[in-house]
N, C-alpha and C positions, 0 to 999 in steps of 0.2 A: 094569461092575456098580455100581449105586447102594447105598450104605450102608444098612442097615435102620435104621429110626427108633430101635428098642430100643438099637442099638449106639451110636448118637449121645447117647442119654441118659446112658450110662454114662461118656462122656468129659467131664472138666471144662472142657476147652478149647472145646468145642461150646457149653457154658453161657456161659462168658465171652465168646465172640464176639458173643453176642447180649446182653452187658450184664447177665448174670444170674449167680448163684452156684449151684453144684451143690448139690443136696439135702444130700450128705454134709458139705458146707462149713456149711450152715446148722444142720445137726444139731450139728456141732462147736461153732459159737458159740453156741447155745441151751445146750449143755451148760456151756461155760465160764461163762456168764452166770448160769445157775440154780445150779449147784452148786459151782463153784469161786470165783465172785467175787460171793459173797453180802453185800451192804452192811449196814453196821451200822444201828442204829436211825436214823431220820432225825433230824436236827439242824436247827437255825434256818438255818443257811447253806446247807442243801439247797434251801430255798424261796425264800430272799431274800439280796440281796447288799449289803453295808455299803458306805458310802462315799459 
């Protein structure tokens, strides 16, 4: 019996096999980026390198 597509969507391993990230992993990354890792105001070095 073949697995149902909806069952495969729930498995992170199936996403990884195809070179993708599971939607829950993406949501976690966005949460971390937006809520926990908020950068300070931009500074000169954010845009230009010295040297």
